[in-house]
Backbone as JSON, one array per atom type, in Angstrom:
{
  "sequence": "MKTKSEVLFEAFLAANNLPFEKIEEKVSSPRPDYRVSIGHGEIIFEVKQLEEDGNFGVVKDPTSPDIKSSSRAVGRHIRRRIRKSKEQIEFGAEQGLPSILLIYNKIDPAFQYFGTELTDFIAAMYGTYTVNGMDRTPDESDNASFSAVGHLCDRGGTTTVKLYENVFAKVKVPWGQLPECFDVQSFDVTTHSRGGSV",
  "N": [[-17.64, 30.13, 21.4], [-20.88, 28.85, 20.95], [-22.52, 26.41, 19.41], [-25.61, 26.19, 17.01], [-26.72, 23.58, 18.12], [-25.87, 23.34, 20.15], [-26.92, 25.76, 21.58], [-29.75, 25.95, 21.24], [-30.57, 23.03, 22.47], [-29.72, 23.92, 25.56], [-31.61, 26.01, 25.51], [-34.19, 24.53, 25.31], [-33.59, 22.96, 27.74], [-33.86, 24.91, 29.63], [-36.78, 25.85, 29.28], [-38.13, 23.64, 30.19], [-37.39, 23.52, 32.69], [-35.43, 21.85, 33.69], [-32.55, 21.74, 35.52], [-29.13, 22.49, 34.53], [-25.77, 21.99, 33.55], [-22.66, 23.11, 31.83], [-20.58, 20.97, 31.44], [-16.91, 21.2, 32.01], [-14.29, 21.71, 29.49], [-11.5, 19.42, 28.47], [-8.71, 19.64, 27.38], [-7.0, 17.68, 26.98], [-8.33, 14.69, 27.8], [-10.9, 14.34, 26.57], [-14.42, 15.49, 27.1], [-17.57, 15.09, 27.71], [-20.67, 17.35, 26.72], [-22.66, 18.32, 28.44], [-23.9, 18.34, 31.79], [-26.98, 17.35, 33.51], [-29.38, 17.36, 35.59], [-32.29, 14.98, 36.92], [-35.03, 14.24, 38.05], [-33.9, 12.33, 40.54], [-31.13, 12.16, 40.09], [-28.6, 12.49, 37.99], [-28.05, 12.79, 34.26], [-25.72, 12.47, 31.7], [-25.07, 14.4, 28.65], [-23.94, 14.47, 25.57], [-23.73, 16.56, 22.61], [-24.2, 16.68, 19.15], [-23.52, 17.68, 15.85], [-25.37, 17.65, 12.5], [-23.43, 18.78, 9.71], [-23.13, 18.81, 6.99], [-23.55, 17.55, 3.96], [-22.51, 16.33, 0.39], [-24.64, 14.79, -0.78], [-27.61, 16.14, -0.36], [-30.06, 17.68, -1.74], [-29.57, 17.89, -4.52], [-29.01, 18.83, -7.56], [-30.29, 16.77, -9.89], [-31.64, 17.62, -12.72], [-30.14, 19.75, -15.23], [-32.13, 21.13, -16.81], [-34.32, 21.76, -14.86], [-34.23, 23.21, -12.05], [-35.4, 23.2, -9.66], [-36.45, 21.12, -8.91], [-34.93, 18.7, -7.22], [-32.94, 16.14, -5.53], [-32.38, 13.26, -3.42], [-29.38, 11.34, -1.49], [-28.6, 8.85, 0.44], [-26.83, 6.65, 2.49], [-28.68, 4.81, 4.9], [-28.65, 5.45, 8.44], [-25.6, 5.99, 8.32], [-24.79, 8.74, 9.14], [-25.47, 8.84, 11.95], [-24.53, 6.77, 12.73], [-21.46, 7.62, 12.37], [-21.41, 9.84, 14.14], [-21.74, 8.81, 16.33], [-19.35, 7.19, 16.45], [-17.77, 8.93, 16.85], [-18.38, 10.45, 18.99], [-17.6, 8.79, 21.56], [-15.67, 8.75, 23.38], [-16.24, 10.65, 24.96], [-18.74, 10.17, 25.8], [-18.35, 8.07, 27.51], [-16.53, 8.64, 29.47], [-18.87, 9.83, 31.06], [-20.09, 7.4, 31.34], [-18.74, 5.77, 32.99], [-18.39, 6.92, 35.13], [-20.55, 6.03, 36.47], [-22.94, 7.23, 35.29], [-25.91, 7.75, 33.4], [-25.68, 8.09, 30.03], [-26.03, 10.29, 26.94], [-25.87, 10.7, 23.76], [-26.88, 13.24, 21.72], [-27.82, 14.31, 18.42], [-28.2, 16.75, 16.38], [-29.85, 18.19, 13.2], [-28.3, 19.85, 11.09], [-27.77, 19.82, 8.22], [-30.45, 19.35, 7.06], [-32.1, 21.46, 7.72], [-34.82, 22.41, 7.22], [-37.04, 20.4, 7.43], [-35.27, 18.07, 8.8], [-35.13, 15.66, 8.49], [-33.03, 14.14, 6.58], [-30.63, 11.67, 6.78], [-31.62, 11.4, 9.8], [-33.73, 9.84, 10.2], [-35.63, 7.81, 11.81], [-35.42, 5.1, 11.35], [-32.91, 5.71, 10.5], [-31.34, 5.64, 12.88], [-32.17, 3.26, 13.85], [-30.73, 1.12, 12.22], [-28.11, 2.85, 12.81], [-27.85, 1.79, 15.46], [-28.59, -0.36, 15.86], [-28.19, -1.95, 13.59], [-29.5, -3.19, 10.28], [-32.36, -3.92, 8.69], [-33.43, -6.85, 7.18], [-34.72, -9.55, 4.8], [-34.35, -11.73, 6.21], [-34.27, -10.87, 9.09], [-32.45, -8.93, 11.66], [-29.44, -7.61, 10.31], [-26.88, -7.35, 12.1], [-24.45, -5.36, 12.98], [-22.17, -5.87, 15.07], [-19.31, -4.38, 15.54], [-19.77, -1.69, 14.75], [-21.85, -0.77, 15.53], [-22.87, -1.55, 18.63], [-22.39, -0.03, 21.48], [-21.7, 0.08, 25.06], [-21.75, 1.81, 26.13], [-23.25, 3.9, 25.94], [-26.31, 5.19, 26.9], [-28.4, 5.76, 25.7], [-29.46, 7.48, 22.15], [-29.65, 10.13, 20.38], [-32.43, 12.44, 19.14], [-32.14, 16.1, 18.48], [-34.37, 18.25, 17.65], [-35.77, 20.99, 15.85], [-38.05, 21.76, 14.25], [-40.33, 23.58, 12.71], [-40.32, 25.44, 14.61], [-40.78, 25.03, 16.9], [-38.55, 22.78, 19.56], [-37.56, 19.63, 19.89], [-36.95, 16.52, 21.74], [-36.34, 13.68, 20.88], [-35.21, 10.18, 22.11], [-34.08, 7.07, 21.36], [-33.44, 4.0, 22.96], [-30.68, 2.15, 24.07], [-30.48, -0.8, 24.36], [-28.93, -2.52, 25.06], [-27.43, -1.09, 26.99], [-25.02, -0.43, 29.56], [-25.41, 1.55, 31.78], [-28.13, 2.26, 32.46], [-31.03, 4.51, 31.8], [-32.93, 6.22, 33.91], [-36.03, 5.56, 32.9], [-38.32, 6.12, 33.97], [-38.23, 8.17, 35.31], [-38.11, 10.32, 33.61], [-39.18, 13.65, 32.69], [-41.67, 14.33, 30.65], [-41.55, 15.71, 28.77], [-39.51, 15.03, 27.29], [-39.68, 12.69, 24.31], [-39.63, 9.09, 24.23], [-38.14, 6.27, 22.48], [-38.13, 2.73, 22.62], [-36.9, -0.34, 21.92], [-37.48, -4.02, 21.02], [-35.12, -5.81, 20.38], [-34.67, -8.26, 20.52], [-36.16, -9.86, 19.18], [-36.07, -8.76, 16.76], [-37.83, -6.33, 16.18], [-39.99, -3.28, 16.48], [-40.37, -1.73, 19.08], [-42.53, 0.31, 21.08], [-43.35, 3.57, 21.78], [-42.05, 4.72, 24.92]],
  "CA": [[-18.59, 30.22, 20.78], [-22.11, 27.87, 20.86], [-22.94, 25.72, 18.15], [-26.71, 26.05, 16.93], [-26.89, 22.54, 18.71], [-25.8, 24.02, 22.14], [-28.17, 26.75, 21.83], [-31.14, 24.5, 20.9], [-30.46, 22.14, 23.87], [-29.99, 24.67, 26.54], [-32.9, 26.61, 25.46], [-35.18, 23.24, 25.5], [-33.5, 22.75, 28.75], [-34.44, 26.0, 30.23], [-37.98, 26.0, 28.84], [-38.5, 22.5, 30.51], [-37.0, 23.74, 34.3], [-34.25, 21.01, 34.18], [-31.41, 22.26, 35.84], [-27.85, 21.53, 33.86], [-24.09, 22.6, 33.77], [-21.94, 22.75, 30.83], [-18.86, 20.23, 31.38], [-15.25, 21.69, 31.15], [-13.41, 20.98, 28.61], [-10.15, 19.36, 28.81], [-7.52, 19.34, 26.2], [-6.13, 16.06, 27.5], [-9.14, 13.98, 27.79], [-12.41, 14.33, 25.69], [-14.93, 15.45, 28.11], [-18.93, 15.25, 27.38], [-21.15, 18.69, 26.87], [-23.66, 18.25, 29.79], [-24.63, 17.83, 33.39], [-28.37, 17.6, 33.6], [-30.26, 16.94, 36.44], [-33.48, 14.87, 36.01], [-35.71, 13.43, 38.93], [-32.78, 12.33, 41.65], [-30.16, 11.49, 39.45], [-28.22, 13.32, 36.69], [-27.89, 12.3, 33.08], [-24.72, 13.27, 30.92], [-25.6, 14.86, 27.47], [-23.18, 15.46, 24.2], [-24.38, 16.88, 21.81], [-23.35, 16.67, 17.97], [-24.87, 18.16, 14.83], [-24.22, 16.8, 11.29], [-23.43, 19.79, 9.16], [-23.36, 19.05, 5.57], [-23.64, 15.93, 2.81], [-22.92, 16.56, -0.91], [-25.88, 14.06, -1.75], [-28.55, 16.23, 0.35], [-30.68, 18.43, -2.35], [-28.77, 17.79, -5.49], [-30.2, 19.18, -8.65], [-30.49, 15.97, -11.58], [-31.75, 17.96, -14.2], [-30.0, 21.09, -14.72], [-33.18, 22.45, -17.15], [-35.54, 21.75, -13.39], [-33.34, 23.22, -11.21], [-36.32, 23.56, -8.49], [-36.42, 19.27, -8.72], [-33.82, 17.87, -6.41], [-33.07, 14.73, -4.94], [-31.64, 13.14, -2.06], [-29.16, 9.94, -1.3], [-28.01, 8.5, 1.89], [-27.07, 5.31, 3.59], [-29.05, 4.45, 6.05], [-27.66, 5.13, 9.53], [-24.09, 6.03, 8.48], [-24.47, 9.88, 9.88], [-25.7, 8.53, 13.1], [-23.26, 6.07, 13.42], [-19.92, 8.29, 12.45], [-21.03, 10.88, 15.52], [-21.72, 8.06, 17.76], [-18.0, 6.88, 16.85], [-16.84, 10.31, 17.31], [-18.73, 10.77, 20.38], [-17.13, 7.38, 22.1], [-14.69, 8.72, 24.54], [-16.91, 11.61, 25.57], [-19.9, 9.28, 26.29], [-17.47, 6.95, 28.27], [-16.26, 9.79, 30.54], [-19.82, 9.49, 31.93], [-20.4, 6.03, 31.68], [-17.5, 5.02, 33.82], [-18.62, 7.37, 36.48], [-22.13, 5.58, 36.4], [-24.41, 8.39, 34.87], [-26.58, 7.45, 31.98], [-25.07, 8.94, 28.93], [-26.77, 10.6, 25.85], [-25.72, 11.29, 22.33], [-28.08, 13.78, 20.95], [-27.37, 14.56, 17.49], [-29.05, 18.04, 15.36], [-29.8, 17.85, 11.89], [-28.16, 21.29, 10.49], [-27.81, 19.41, 6.76], [-31.81, 19.35, 6.27], [-32.74, 22.46, 8.84], [-36.14, 22.44, 6.81], [-37.56, 18.9, 7.73], [-34.52, 17.23, 9.28], [-35.63, 14.23, 8.08], [-32.48, 13.31, 5.8], [-30.14, 10.95, 8.23], [-32.2, 11.59, 11.6], [-35.29, 9.08, 10.17], [-36.36, 6.65, 12.69], [-34.87, 4.0, 10.18], [-31.29, 5.97, 10.44], [-31.2, 5.68, 14.37], [-32.08, 1.85, 14.23], [-29.72, 1.2, 11.48], [-26.58, 3.23, 13.66], [-27.96, 1.31, 16.54], [-28.33, -2.23, 15.88], [-27.86, -3.02, 12.69], [-30.46, -2.79, 9.28], [-33.51, -4.97, 8.73], [-33.31, -7.8, 5.76], [-35.42, -10.17, 5.06], [-33.95, -12.69, 7.25], [-34.18, -10.18, 10.72], [-31.86, -7.94, 11.24], [-28.49, -7.82, 10.4], [-26.58, -6.73, 13.21], [-22.67, -5.33, 12.68], [-21.52, -5.56, 16.45], [-18.1, -3.75, 15.88], [-20.12, -0.55, 14.19], [-23.26, -0.25, 16.41], [-22.82, -1.92, 19.62], [-21.64, 0.36, 22.49], [-22.41, -0.69, 25.83], [-21.44, 3.16, 26.96], [-24.18, 4.58, 25.42], [-27.34, 4.89, 27.17], [-29.64, 6.04, 24.71], [-28.81, 7.98, 21.37], [-31.67, 11.17, 20.14], [-32.66, 13.3, 17.54], [-32.49, 17.22, 18.97], [-35.24, 18.78, 16.82], [-36.62, 22.43, 16.0], [-39.04, 21.61, 13.25], [-41.87, 24.23, 12.76], [-40.18, 26.55, 15.76], [-40.79, 23.93, 18.09], [-37.86, 22.47, 19.87], [-37.79, 18.21, 20.43], [-35.84, 15.48, 22.17], [-36.78, 12.04, 21.09], [-34.48, 9.36, 22.95], [-34.17, 6.12, 21.63], [-33.13, 3.56, 23.86], [-29.49, 1.38, 23.74], [-30.77, -1.9, 25.03], [-27.2, -3.05, 25.47], [-26.57, -0.16, 27.83], [-24.18, -0.63, 30.69], [-26.04, 1.93, 32.64], [-29.84, 2.85, 32.19], [-31.76, 5.87, 31.7], [-34.17, 6.24, 34.69], [-36.98, 5.8, 32.15], [-39.78, 6.52, 34.64], [-38.09, 9.72, 36.31], [-37.77, 11.47, 32.9], [-39.86, 14.2, 32.56], [-42.49, 14.32, 29.12], [-40.98, 16.62, 27.26], [-38.48, 14.05, 26.12], [-40.34, 11.34, 24.06], [-38.75, 7.98, 24.13], [-38.65, 4.94, 21.82], [-37.77, 1.72, 23.02], [-36.79, -1.32, 21.1], [-37.34, -5.38, 20.98], [-34.08, -6.4, 19.31], [-34.25, -9.73, 20.07], [-37.34, -10.24, 18.29], [-36.1, -7.78, 15.61], [-39.11, -5.86, 15.67], [-39.8, -2.16, 16.98], [-41.32, -1.26, 20.32], [-43.29, 1.74, 20.98], [-42.99, 4.32, 23.14], [-42.74, 4.0, 27.01]],
  "C": [[-19.84, 28.72, 20.32], [-22.1, 27.93, 19.84], [-24.7, 26.0, 18.11], [-27.53, 24.77, 18.0], [-27.27, 22.63, 20.02], [-26.63, 24.88, 22.37], [-29.79, 26.22, 22.04], [-31.47, 23.99, 22.1], [-30.67, 22.85, 24.93], [-31.08, 25.57, 26.58], [-34.14, 25.72, 25.92], [-35.05, 22.92, 27.0], [-34.32, 23.56, 30.1], [-36.02, 26.03, 30.63], [-38.67, 24.83, 29.79], [-38.25, 22.7, 32.06], [-36.31, 22.29, 34.35], [-33.03, 22.08, 34.24], [-29.88, 21.67, 35.3], [-26.8, 22.62, 34.2], [-23.03, 21.96, 32.9], [-20.69, 22.37, 31.67], [-17.54, 21.2, 31.41], [-14.73, 21.27, 30.51], [-11.88, 21.03, 28.8], [-9.43, 18.7, 27.35], [-7.15, 17.52, 26.17], [-6.81, 15.19, 27.42], [-10.48, 14.64, 27.36], [-13.49, 14.35, 26.61], [-16.77, 15.65, 27.19], [-19.18, 17.17, 27.73], [-22.07, 19.02, 28.52], [-23.84, 17.79, 31.03], [-26.26, 17.57, 33.44], [-28.89, 16.68, 34.55], [-31.28, 16.47, 36.48], [-33.53, 13.83, 37.42], [-34.24, 13.49, 40.12], [-31.26, 12.29, 41.31], [-29.48, 12.47, 38.52], [-27.69, 12.51, 35.45], [-26.59, 13.53, 32.23], [-25.48, 13.06, 29.46], [-23.91, 14.74, 26.31], [-23.63, 15.24, 23.46], [-23.52, 17.19, 20.49], [-24.73, 17.37, 17.33], [-24.15, 17.67, 13.39], [-24.57, 18.19, 10.06], [-23.4, 20.07, 7.87], [-23.29, 17.41, 4.84], [-23.58, 16.45, 1.66], [-24.2, 16.0, -1.84], [-27.31, 14.67, -1.28], [-28.56, 17.45, -0.78], [-29.61, 19.09, -4.04], [-29.55, 17.69, -6.7], [-29.68, 18.21, -9.86], [-30.64, 16.31, -12.26], [-31.47, 19.56, -14.03], [-31.3, 22.2, -15.52], [-34.51, 22.54, -15.96], [-34.57, 22.26, -12.47], [-34.61, 23.53, -9.65], [-36.61, 21.7, -8.24], [-34.99, 19.18, -8.17], [-34.35, 16.9, -5.72], [-31.89, 14.6, -4.26], [-30.99, 11.96, -2.05], [-28.21, 9.95, 0.12], [-27.8, 6.7, 2.12], [-27.38, 5.38, 4.28], [-28.2, 4.25, 7.12], [-26.43, 5.83, 9.53], [-24.12, 7.67, 9.08], [-24.3, 9.63, 11.27], [-24.85, 7.81, 13.62], [-21.45, 6.9, 13.46], [-20.23, 9.39, 13.8], [-21.07, 9.64, 16.83], [-20.06, 7.31, 17.84], [-17.36, 7.73, 17.18], [-16.73, 10.89, 18.77], [-18.04, 9.64, 21.75], [-16.84, 7.78, 23.59], [-15.41, 9.77, 25.34], [-18.01, 11.07, 26.33], [-19.25, 8.12, 27.58], [-16.91, 7.67, 29.62], [-17.62, 9.63, 31.23], [-20.33, 8.28, 32.29], [-19.53, 5.51, 32.91], [-17.86, 6.02, 35.27], [-20.44, 6.82, 37.26], [-23.23, 6.35, 36.46], [-24.67, 7.52, 33.66], [-26.02, 8.47, 31.3], [-25.79, 8.9, 27.54], [-26.26, 11.06, 24.83], [-27.01, 11.97, 21.81], [-27.28, 14.52, 19.5], [-28.61, 15.67, 16.64], [-28.78, 17.71, 14.54], [-29.14, 19.25, 11.41], [-28.27, 20.83, 8.66], [-29.44, 19.5, 6.42], [-32.45, 20.16, 7.59], [-34.29, 22.72, 8.31], [-37.11, 21.38, 7.97], [-36.84, 18.63, 9.07], [-34.89, 16.14, 9.27], [-34.3, 13.22, 7.43], [-31.29, 13.02, 7.05], [-30.14, 10.96, 9.38], [-33.43, 10.81, 11.0], [-34.93, 8.25, 11.38], [-35.33, 5.25, 12.37], [-32.91, 4.09, 10.27], [-31.05, 5.29, 11.99], [-31.01, 4.11, 14.51], [-30.65, 1.16, 13.76], [-28.37, 1.56, 12.75], [-26.49, 2.15, 14.61], [-27.95, -0.75, 16.57], [-28.74, -2.85, 14.62], [-29.24, -2.83, 11.31], [-31.18, -4.33, 9.45], [-33.08, -5.69, 7.55], [-34.31, -8.63, 5.87], [-35.45, -11.21, 5.81], [-33.82, -11.91, 8.83], [-33.39, -9.6, 10.4], [-30.35, -8.65, 11.31], [-27.48, -7.11, 10.79], [-25.15, -6.4, 12.93], [-22.31, -4.78, 14.09], [-20.53, -4.54, 15.96], [-18.46, -2.33, 15.61], [-20.96, 0.04, 15.4], [-23.58, -0.4, 17.86], [-21.93, -1.23, 20.5], [-22.57, 0.48, 23.75], [-22.53, 0.94, 26.67], [-22.79, 4.04, 26.93], [-25.59, 4.63, 25.93], [-28.74, 4.9, 26.27], [-28.76, 7.06, 23.18], [-30.08, 8.78, 21.04], [-31.08, 11.94, 19.43], [-33.01, 14.57, 18.51], [-33.03, 17.74, 17.61], [-35.75, 19.98, 16.79], [-37.36, 22.38, 15.06], [-40.22, 22.32, 13.93], [-41.12, 24.98, 14.22], [-40.29, 25.97, 17.25], [-39.46, 23.19, 18.49], [-38.2, 20.93, 20.36], [-36.88, 17.29, 20.99], [-36.61, 14.05, 21.88], [-35.22, 11.14, 20.91], [-34.47, 8.04, 22.08], [-33.19, 4.89, 22.36], [-31.93, 2.58, 23.17], [-30.16, 0.01, 24.78], [-29.72, -2.48, 25.92], [-26.45, -2.1, 26.85], [-26.06, -0.55, 29.04], [-25.05, 0.53, 32.06], [-27.07, 3.06, 32.21], [-30.1, 4.29, 32.31], [-33.06, 5.16, 32.91], [-35.54, 6.53, 33.77], [-38.22, 6.73, 32.56], [-39.18, 8.02, 35.36], [-37.71, 10.66, 35.13], [-39.37, 12.09, 32.79], [-40.83, 14.02, 30.96], [-42.04, 14.63, 28.25], [-39.5, 16.02, 26.29], [-39.48, 12.78, 25.81], [-39.39, 9.73, 23.86], [-39.39, 6.83, 23.17], [-37.7, 3.81, 21.95], [-38.08, 0.78, 21.76], [-36.95, -2.93, 21.83], [-36.16, -5.99, 20.03], [-34.41, -7.81, 19.23], [-34.96, -10.66, 19.41], [-37.48, -9.83, 16.91], [-37.48, -7.35, 14.87], [-39.15, -4.59, 16.64], [-41.0, -2.14, 18.21], [-42.18, 0.26, 19.75], [-43.01, 2.28, 21.91], [-43.41, 4.01, 24.28], [-43.22, 5.4, 27.63]]
}
């Protein structure tokens, strides 16, 4: 049984004429989900989804049930998926293939913001911004096996994929070969400033 994120990603690939194959699962060693042909090479994709969070859409005032609020620790959801996907991503990186974790937000199906905003990806991958610059947490956010982490989104009935570059990746994505259907965000973490799309 395919997850919603897998169905969406396969439809996205098919709609953009990108050949792919589902990687056979192994009980003994975790494997990523997809091998996708792009340009003259291949890229590995692991697809995860955010399932639930008790802090999303909480009714604060029982007399006003239509008014709800949400709270979260910035980057926490993404960081957890990075940790859970480490072995699958390493499988591709060890073969010298760019390996990307894609995250679909099933917690917030209407807007897909809660836990998957730009600031969440930055915090999960590089640390959080403070008055003194970037407060990096290497044990949690640095993993050179990840070439990028991305957001698989179907807001408004349109499926999009936005990729956030890992500047520390040991296997780089051939960004110049990616088709325009991929939106790419690059970062300049050495100066603690966000870069623009490439």
